[in-house]
VMD Tcl script that draws the C-alpha trace (Angstrom):
set ca {
  {58.80 19.62 -19.94}
  {57.19 16.87 -22.06}
  {56.84 14.74 -18.93}
  {55.09 17.65 -17.15}
  {52.62 18.11 -20.04}
  {52.01 14.37 -20.13}
  {51.26 14.39 -16.38}
  {48.85 17.30 -16.80}
  {47.02 15.51 -19.63}
  {46.91 12.25 -17.66}
  {45.54 14.08 -14.62}
  {42.87 15.85 -16.70}
  {41.94 12.54 -18.35}
  {41.69 10.83 -14.94}
  {39.48 13.64 -13.60}
  {37.22 13.42 -16.65}
  {36.92 9.63 -16.25}
  {36.18 10.05 -12.52}
  {33.38 12.55 -13.32}
  {31.93 10.19 -15.93}
  {32.10 7.29 -13.51}
  {30.42 9.35 -10.79}
  {27.66 10.38 -13.22}
  {27.20 6.76 -14.35}
  {27.02 5.57 -10.73}
  {24.42 8.23 -9.96}
  {22.34 7.24 -13.01}
  {22.63 3.58 -12.03}
  {21.52 4.35 -8.46}
  {18.50 6.28 -9.78}
  {17.61 3.44 -12.14}
  {17.88 0.87 -9.33}
  {15.64 3.02 -7.13}
  {13.05 3.20 -9.92}
  {13.18 -0.59 -10.36}
  {12.80 -1.05 -6.58}
  {9.79 1.29 -6.58}
  {8.20 -0.50 -9.53}
  {8.75 -3.84 -7.79}
  {7.06 -2.79 -4.54}
  {4.36 -0.23 -5.38}
  {1.08 -0.47 -7.23}
  {1.51 1.82 -10.25}
  {-1.92 3.49 -9.91}
  {-2.41 4.04 -6.17}
  {1.23 4.06 -5.03}
  {0.26 1.64 -2.25}
  {2.31 -1.46 -1.65}
  {1.63 -4.13 -4.24}
  {0.65 -7.65 -3.27}
  {4.19 -9.01 -3.39}
  {5.58 -6.27 -1.15}
  {2.63 -6.67 1.21}
  {3.36 -10.38 1.65}
  {6.96 -9.52 2.54}
  {5.68 -7.01 5.12}
  {3.28 -9.57 6.59}
  {6.09 -12.13 6.84}
  {8.26 -9.59 8.71}
  {5.40 -8.75 11.07}
  {4.84 -12.45 11.67}
  {8.49 -12.95 12.60}
  {8.32 -9.89 14.87}
  {5.15 -11.26 16.50}
  {6.83 -14.59 17.18}
  {9.88 -12.90 18.66}
  {8.21 -10.22 20.82}
  {4.65 -11.50 21.23}
  {2.99 -8.38 19.78}
  {-0.17 -9.04 17.80}
  {-0.94 -7.14 14.62}
  {-4.12 -6.69 12.64}
  {-5.38 -7.03 9.11}
  {-8.17 -4.90 7.68}
  {-9.38 -6.10 4.29}
  {-11.80 -3.82 2.47}
  {-13.64 -3.94 -0.80}
  {-15.33 -0.91 -2.37}
  {-19.06 -1.52 -2.66}
  {-20.62 -1.60 -6.14}
  {-17.38 -0.45 -7.75}
  {-18.29 -2.02 -11.08}
  {-21.19 0.43 -11.36}
  {-18.73 3.35 -10.97}
  {-16.78 2.10 -13.99}
  {-19.96 1.30 -15.93}
  {-21.64 4.66 -15.28}
  {-18.68 7.05 -15.30}
  {-15.87 5.25 -17.14}
  {-12.60 3.68 -16.08}
  {-10.85 7.04 -15.74}
  {-13.27 8.01 -12.97}
  {-12.92 4.52 -11.48}
  {-9.14 4.95 -11.38}
  {-9.55 8.39 -9.76}
  {-11.77 6.80 -7.09}
  {-9.13 4.16 -6.37}
  {-6.41 6.79 -6.04}
  {-8.57 8.98 -3.79}
  {-9.53 5.95 -1.68}
  {-5.88 5.05 -1.14}
  {-5.08 8.65 -0.15}
  {-7.99 8.78 2.30}
  {-7.08 5.45 3.90}
  {-3.39 6.37 4.14}
  {-4.26 9.65 5.85}
  {-6.13 7.76 8.58}
  {-3.39 5.21 9.31}
  {-0.36 5.63 11.54}
  {3.07 6.06 9.99}
  {4.15 2.52 10.97}
  {1.00 0.88 9.57}
  {0.91 -0.04 5.91}
  {-1.59 0.00 3.09}
  {-1.58 -2.23 0.02}
  {-3.74 -2.65 -3.02}
  {-4.81 -6.26 -2.68}
  {-6.40 -6.43 -6.11}
  {-8.99 -4.60 -8.22}
  {-10.96 -2.49 -5.76}
  {-9.67 -4.31 -2.67}
  {-7.22 -2.82 -0.18}
  {-5.47 -4.40 2.77}
  {-4.20 -2.51 5.81}
  {-1.69 -3.93 8.28}
  {-1.85 -2.33 11.72}
  {1.02 -3.08 14.07}
  {0.65 -3.69 17.80}
  {-3.15 -3.77 18.02}
  {-5.66 -5.96 19.77}
  {-9.15 -6.91 18.54}
  {-10.83 -3.85 20.07}
  {-8.34 -1.32 18.65}
  {-8.50 -2.98 15.24}
  {-12.31 -2.90 15.23}
  {-12.36 0.79 16.21}
  {-9.90 1.71 13.45}
  {-11.82 -0.28 10.83}
  {-15.05 1.46 11.84}
  {-13.33 4.85 11.59}
  {-12.12 4.00 8.09}
  {-15.57 2.74 7.07}
  {-17.26 5.95 8.29}
  {-14.62 8.23 6.75}
  {-15.02 6.51 3.39}
  {-18.82 6.78 3.45}
  {-18.76 10.46 4.46}
  {-16.01 11.81 2.19}
  {-16.58 12.70 -1.46}
  {-13.65 11.08 -3.24}
  {-13.89 13.06 -6.45}
  {-15.78 16.21 -7.37}
  {-15.49 16.27 -11.16}
  {-17.02 15.28 -13.48}
  {-19.44 14.29 -10.69}
  {-19.31 14.42 -6.91}
  {-18.81 10.80 -5.97}
  {-18.82 9.06 -2.59}
  {-18.43 5.31 -2.22}
  {-18.76 2.92 0.67}
  {-16.76 -0.14 1.57}
  {-17.23 -3.49 3.23}
  {-14.57 -4.31 5.82}
  {-13.34 -7.57 7.33}
  {-10.80 -7.73 10.14}
  {-8.54 -10.33 11.72}
  {-6.01 -10.11 14.55}
  {-2.80 -12.05 13.99}
  {-2.11 -13.27 17.52}
  {-0.74 -16.77 17.08}
  {1.90 -18.61 15.07}
  {-0.64 -19.77 12.49}
  {0.29 -19.12 8.85}
  {-0.45 -15.61 7.56}
  {-2.72 -17.11 4.90}
  {-5.12 -18.24 7.65}
  {-5.49 -14.69 8.99}
  {-6.01 -13.29 5.50}
  {-8.68 -15.93 4.91}
  {-10.30 -15.00 8.23}
  {-10.42 -11.32 7.20}
  {-11.75 -12.33 3.79}
  {-14.57 -14.37 5.35}
  {-15.45 -11.42 7.59}
  {-15.47 -9.16 4.51}
  {-17.84 -11.59 2.80}
  {-20.16 -11.43 5.83}
  {-20.08 -7.61 5.69}
  {-21.13 -7.69 2.05}
  {-23.80 -10.30 2.63}
  {-25.31 -8.40 5.56}
  {-25.79 -5.13 3.67}
  {-22.36 -3.62 2.87}
  {-20.91 -0.38 4.26}
  {-19.99 -2.10 7.52}
  {-17.24 -3.88 9.45}
  {-17.36 -7.54 10.40}
  {-14.91 -9.48 12.56}
}
mol new
graphics top color blue
foreach p $ca { graphics top sphere $p radius 0.5 }
foreach p [lrange $ca 0 end-1] q [lrange $ca 1 end] { graphics top cylinder $p $q radius 0.2 }
display resetview
């Protein structure tokens, strides 16, 4: 009888330890997922952060080399964003950034990606596009941004953006295509803002 009671206690103890282990594993999995999210997403806009974007661009570059499919970069900078912060405060500026990211994301395909490049700059990666398709999409984004109030309180606020594009269609380093998009963005700003340049 003592052996039977001992077995029952051992079995109960083992079940309790198994439940604790399962709970600990679940908590660890949740914590790892949170760390992974923090490592890849911009905390404010929930877009990819710069590090995760570079990993995505590297993968697209490898895919392009293997299959020959070009992909595109759209780099955009919100026009006169400093004045939004100066006039309405950083809370409103943050709300504009969040709303901008939501608007842009809603206009992209599921397999495209959006990243916060820095400050008020965003970078979109469009897979399997040529120059014409990339230009059309950038113009759609530019028009949608200019025509859509991003926030309605404490003021109704619409902003515009300057857009630069580049098609990644060769084995040149990714940095060259980003620089090309950045130069096009600079031309868009210099020529009056609220426009797309290639």
